[in-house]
N, C-alpha and C positions, 0 to 999 in steps of 0.2 A: 242435633243428635251426635253423640260421641262417635268418633270414627270407628271405634272398636266394639261398639254396642250393636248387637243384632237388631234389625228392624222388625218391629211388631206389626202384625196385620192391622190395617186400618180400613176405614170406609172408602167408598169410591171417591167421595169428595176430597179425601185426604191423599189420593194417589198422586205421586210426584212423577213428572215426565221422565225424570232420570231413571226410573225403574221400569219403564215400558219396554217390552220386548222389541217393538218396532223402533228402530233407531232413526230412520229417515225415509223419505219418499224419493224414488228414482225419477229425476227430472232432467231435462236438457240433454237427453240422449236420443240419437236418431233411431228410427225403426230399422230393422234388418233390410238390406237391399236384396229382396227376393220377391218371388211371385210378380214379376214384371216382364214385359215383352222386350227382349234385347233388340229386336228390329224396330218396333214401333217407338221405342224410347231413344232411338239413335237417328237423329235427323240427317246427319252427314252420311250415314250408311244408306238410308232410304234414297237420298238424292243420288249418291254415287252408283248404286245398282241400276237405277233408272237411266241415268246418263250414259253408263257404259254398256247398255244393251240388254240388261236382264229384267226389264219391266214385266215380261210375261211370267216371271218367277215370283212376283210380289206375294201372292197368296201363300205359296209354299214357304217363303222366307218368313212371313208373319207367323205361320204355324210353328216353324222351327224356333223362331224367337221366343214364342210362348213356352215351348218345351225347355229351351236353354235357361230361361229365367225362372223356372219353377223351383220352389224351395227344395223339392225332392232331388232334382237334378243337381242343384248347387251343392247339396249335401253329399252327393256321390263324389264330387271333387275333393272334399275334405276327407272322406273316408278312404278314398284311393291313396291318399298321401299319408294316412295315419300309420301305415305299416309298410316298410320296404319289402320288395319282392324277396322271396327266399329261394335259394338255389339248392337243389337236391341232385347229387351226382349219381346215386344208385337208389333202387327201390329196396324194400326190406329183405328181398331174397338175394341181393347182391348183383342184380342186373344193372348195367350202366344205362341211365335214362336221360341224363342232362336235361332235367326238367326244372322250370322256374314256376313257383307258385305266386300268384298275384292275389291281392285283395278282391273279393267279389265285385266291389264297386268299380274297379278297373275294367273288369270284363263287361259290366253293364254299360260303361261309357263307350267301350269299343263297339258293343252291340248297337248303341244309338248311332254312333258315327257311321258304321258300315250299312246299317239298314236305311240310313238317309243318304247313302251314296257319296259320302265325303271322299271316298277312294276311287270312285268309278264314274260319276255322272258325266263329266266332259267327254269321256271315251265312249260311253254307251249311248249318249244323246248329244253328239256334237252339234255345233251351230251357234247362231247368234246368242250371246250372253251365257253360254254354257260354263265357261271358266269363271265368269263374273259371279254367277249365281252360286257355283260351288265355293268360290273364295269367300263369299258373304256368309255362307253356312259355316265354313271352317272358322271364320273370324268370330262368329258367335260361340261356336262349340269350344274353341280354344280358350275363351274367357272363363269357361266353367272349369277346365282342367287341361293344362298344356301337355303334360308328359306323355299321356297315352296317344297323343296325336302323332308321335314319331312313327309307329308302325303304320298308321293310317296314311301318312305322307309317303312313306317308302313304297307301300303297295300301290298307291296312286301314281307315283313317279316312275315305277318300274316299267310301265306299259311301253313308252317310246323305245326303250332299250330292247325289251324282249321282242318287240315287233320287228327288230332287225334280223331275227332268225325265225322265219315263218313257221317251220315245223314245230319249234318250241312254243311259239305263240298259239298254234293250233291246239296244243295239248294243255296249255296253262291259262290262256286268256279268259276263257269263260268262267273258270273258278276264281281267278283274281278279281274279276269284275262283278261277281255275284254279290247282291246286296243282302248278305247275311254274314254271320260271324260264328266261327266254329273254333273254339280254343283248345279242343282236345289234342292230346299228344299222340297223334295217330299218323300213319303214312298218308301222304296227300292223296293217294289213290282212293282212300276211304272217305274223302271229304268233298263236299260240293262247293265249299268256299275256302280260300286260302289267303294268307298274307305273305308279303315279300319283304325281305330285309336287304341290307347291303353290308359288305365287308371289304373295305379297301385298304385301310391304313395298317402299317406294321411298325414295330418298335423303332427300327433303325431309320425310318423315313418320314413317318407322319404324313403330312400333306404331300410330300415328295414321293408319290406312289411309284414313280419309275425306279425307285430304289428298292422296290419290293423283292423279297427273296423267295417267296412261296413258289414252288415249281409245279407245273402241270405236265403229267406224263400220259401220252395217248394210250388208250386201252386197245385200240385197233387202228382203224383209219384215222387220219389227222384232218383238221380243218373245221370250218364252221358247222355247227350242229352235231359234231362228233363227241364221243365220250372220252373223258380224261379222268385221271386220279390226281388229286391235289395234295401236296405235302408241304407243310409250313405252318405259319401262325398268322393270326390277325389280332392286332392290338386293341381294336375297338369294333365290337359287333353289337349294335344297338338292337333291342327287341329280339333276343336270341331264340324266342319261341316262334318266330315266323316259320312258315312251312318251307321256304326256300330263300336263297340269298344270291344276289349278284356279287361276284367275287372277282378280284383281279389277281392273276398269277402269271408267272413267266412260262410260256410255252416255248417249244423249240424255235418258233418264229418270232418271239418277242412277247412283251406284256399283252395279255389278252383278257377278255371278259368271259366269265363262266356263270351258268346258273347251277347252283349247288343246293339240292333239296336236303331236308333233315333226315329223310329215309330213302333207302334204295328201292328200286322198282319191285324187288322180291319181298319187300316188307321188312327187311332187316334194317337196323339202325346204321345210318351213314356214319363212318368213323371220323367225325369232327367232334371235338370235345371242348366243352366250356371249362376253362380253368378257374375262373372266379368272376363274380359280379363286381363292377366298378362301384366304388363308394363315393357317390356324387353329392355335391353340395345342394344341387337342385335337381329337377327332373326326376324326383324321387319315385313316383308311382311307376315309372317305366324302368325296365331292367336294361343295363348295358353291360357288356361282358368282354373278356379276353378268351380267345379260343385257339386250339391247335388242330390242324388238319392232318390226319394220319392216313392218307390215301383216300380222301373223300371223293366220291363219284360226282362228277359235274359235267355239263355239256357246254361247249364253246358257243358263245353268242357273238355274232358279227365276225369280221375278218380277223385272222390270226395276226398278232402284232399291233392290232388297232383297239386294244382294250380301253384306253383312255377315251378316244372319240366315241366308243360305243357306250360306255357307262356315263359319259358326260351328259348324255340325253336325260338320264335319270337325275344326275346331280343338278342340272339346270332347274328341274321341276322342284327338287327338294329345297333349293335356294329360294325359289319363289315362295314356297310354303313358309320358309323362315321369315320372309317379309310379312306374310299374313299373320303368323304367330306373334311376332313382335308388335305389329300394329294392334293386334287383339289385346296383348298385355297392356299397352298404353291406354287403350279404350277402357278396359276394366279398371285401371288405376284412376283414370279421370272420373269414371262413374262413381267409384267408391269415395274419392276425395270430394267431388262436388256434392254428392248426396249427403255426406257427413256435414259439410259446411252449410248446406241449405237448412239443416235442422239444428245445428249447434250454435249456441250463443256464447259470447264471451265479451267482457268489458262493455256490456250494455247494448250489444247489437249482434245480429246474426253474423257468423263468420263470413258468409258469402257476400255480405253487404259492406264489409270493411275494405277500404282501398288496397291495403297491402296484400291481403289475402286474395282479393279480386285479381290483382296483378299476377299472382302465382297461379291461381286456378285457370285464368284465361290463357296464360302462357302454356300450361300443360295441355289445355284443350287444343291450342293451335298445333302443337307437335303431333297430337293424336290424329287430328283431322288431316293434316298434311301427309302423314304416313298412310292413312287409309286411301286418300285420293290418289297417291302415287301407286299404291299396290293394285287398286282396281283398274287403273289405267293400263297397267301391265297385263292384268287379266284380260282386258279387251284386246290387247295386242296378241295374246295367246289364242284368242278366239278367231283371229284373222291372219293366221300365218301364211295364207295364200297371197296376201298383199305385201309387196316388198317393203314398204315403209314400216308396216307393223312388225315384220320379221326382223328388220334391222334395229328398230327401236327396242324390241324385247331383248335382242342379243346384247346390246350395250347397257340398257337401263336396268336389267336384272342384277348384274353384279354391283352396279352403282347403288341401287336401292337396297340390296341385301346388306351391303357395307353400311350405309348411312342409317337406315331405319333400325337395324338391329343394334348398332352402336349407340344410338340415342336412347335406347330403352332403359339401361340400368339406372342412370341418374334420374330419369323420368319416374321410375318406380320408387326410388328413394324419396324424391320430392313430394310425391303423392302421399307416401307414408307419413311424412312430416306434417302434411296438412291435417291428417287425422290425429296426430299426436301419439301419446303413450299407448293408447289402445290399438293403434295401428301396428305396433311391434308385437302384439300378442298373437300366439299361434291359432287362436280361435277367430282371428280376422284373416281374410284372404291376402292381405298385403305382404306378410312375410314370404308367402309362397310366390307371389308375383315378383318379389325382389330376388328370391333365389333363382327363379326361372330367367330373370332378365338378361344375364350374360350368355345364356346357353346358345341362342340362335346366332349371336355375334361370333361365336367360336366354332360351332358345328357347321359342317358343309363348307368349310373354308373360312378362316379368320379374316380380319380386316385387310391385312396385307395381301392375302391370297386373292381377295376380291379386287383389290387395286391392280394386281398383276393380271388378273383375268380381263379387267377393263382395258389394260394396255394390249393384251393379246387380241382382243376384239378390234381395237384401233389399227393394229398392225396387219391383221389378216383381212379385215374388211373396213378400209378407211371410210367407206360410205356410211358406216354406222354413226359416225360423228355428225355427218351431214343430216341424217335422219333425226338424231337427238336434237340438234339445234333448230331444225325445221319445226319439230314438235314444240320445243320451248318457245320459239318465236311466235307461236300462235297468239301469245298474250302481249306481243310488242305493241306499244302505243297506249296501253291501258294504265300504266304507272311509270312515272319518271324513274323511280328508284330501281324498278325491275329492268328498264331499258338500259340504264347505266351498268347494272350488275351483269347483265347478259353480254353487253358489248365488251366489257373488260374480260369476261371469261373467254369469249371467242378470241380475243386478242392474245390471251395467254396460251391458247392452243396453237398459235402460229408456229411455235417451235416446241416440240415435245421430246427433244433429244435427251433431256434429263428427266423424263416423266417419272421414272422409278423414285427419284429423290423427292419430287414434288407431288407424287401421286395422291397422297391423302388430301392435300390442299385442293387439288383440281377436282378430285372425286367429291369432296365435301360440297364444293360450289356447284358441281353438276347436279347433285341431288337437290340442293336448295333452289337452283334455277327451275328445274322441272316442277318441284312442289309449288313454288311461287306462281309459275305459269298456270298450273291446274287450278289453284285457288283463285287467282285473278279472273280466270275464265268462267269458273263454275260455282264458287262458294259465295257465302254471305259477304257483303262488302266489308263489314267490320272485321271478319276473319282475314280476308285478303290484305286489308290495310295494315292490320297489326302484324301479320306475318312479314310483309315487306319492311315495315318499320323496324322490327326487331331482328330479322335474319339477314336482310340485305343492306340495311343502312342503320347501324346502331352504334352508339358509343357506350353501351352497357356491357356488363360482364357476360360470361357464358352460362352462368347459373340461371335457372328458371326464375321468373319474377322480375324481369328487366324490360318489360314493355314500356316504351317511352310515353310521355304525356301526349294526350290527344287521341289515343286509341279508345276503343269502346269495350272495356272488359265485361261490363254487365251483359251486353248483347251476346258476346262470345260464350259466357258462362251459361246463360239461359239456353242457348242452342245445344250445349253439350250435356246438360244436367238431366238425368232421368228423374221423372217426377213420380216418386213412390212415397206414399204416406203423407 
């Protein structure tokens, strides 16, 4: 046929495939990773929750895993991130309201979190496995959407600090711990459930909160539990729609901690004003803001001049949640990558069966399981703070774990994205969101250097924390030659820590690896423990993922980590 001649109609037998509307059949694509149980499809999580004392919560965790893996729940995460929160300074009549509008999916995720006690359960039902079970739920829920977990974490973490002021705790605690969610912009006196935020940092100091310039002026009597008016600014207020905030300000007796509600007791708006929302690269569904305090009413929590020791109780718990959140990000990245490679074929074989891809997938799975094992071990320590070993271990291992696990997450997210390939970069895949979230926990609640300095502070204030750490790690001594050598060298290098600040990252890196290796050797699958020791404790490979040495068993590691869906 002449290229310029129109085609005439013909019979069915004359139909040419070139003119069919259907151009191809979609083949070799994985099914969506949805409608699966995040608990039942995570062997490492099931084992860790049982091992660390939360066996009685198994049925509850299974039910929550089913909810977290449902297609409708996963869709909420995408919808919550589709539109950034919108800040409204005034209503249409000109009244100052300082109100942030969120996508309805954000509120639905908050409802799920709070109705399931992610902010409350260890405080309302303390005991064996309480922190472990709560951490396991948070771990699954954060895989769905991480940003909204910020106010959940702060509400959870505020309790130890607020309890330092019994009369304030008596007024606020029942509403903080209520398993319901009320997002209305109303005075807290009209609400049966509230959320709590935190406002510490200022422009001139950042992490150096002792440089804060915000002033606290007593309204009448001075001291713990008394009312003050705060004047100044805060450079970073995350989740500004919380009902109250723990705030640091300079009182006459020094830097102190205050509880500052959004509304005054008389129902009028407390004069602290949001200046703008932060334009963040990640954590999009959640709002973060800058604020000015123009005589905002607040009540002193704890002793005057002891603001940092008071609020550090909250900070310690938020740092623990950073560990959970980053571990969750790694787990979801492994689930996505291994699921894709289980279904996708290239060059004549499934990706998950090809040696080079096996090396990468197994390495990613090792990092994920090691992070989870470390995190839930600290959860058990939090459940047993009446035992001196557990208290000391949590004090030192929390900054170490927060530093290491959160810092390992960004490259982990990228490598998992590369396993999926081009479609992993597209915004209708969860991987871009995981990648944007991946640096957040490493920076928030104290960056890497801050965690290293906190490790040093723990060693100086309570040297016995180091003894507890090495006692815990040594539980695996004698099970692997590589581990024994690594641990002995680390202990030797702690003989003189006079230059700890300069060497801190190297020492803290190895502390984290030592405890992770110990936990895996004692509790995990033999293939996992062997590959971890071979690649992390004794390896001539590079630092990129996919450097497992010969002799490891990647197929077993991948099988253990891969959710079987479709």
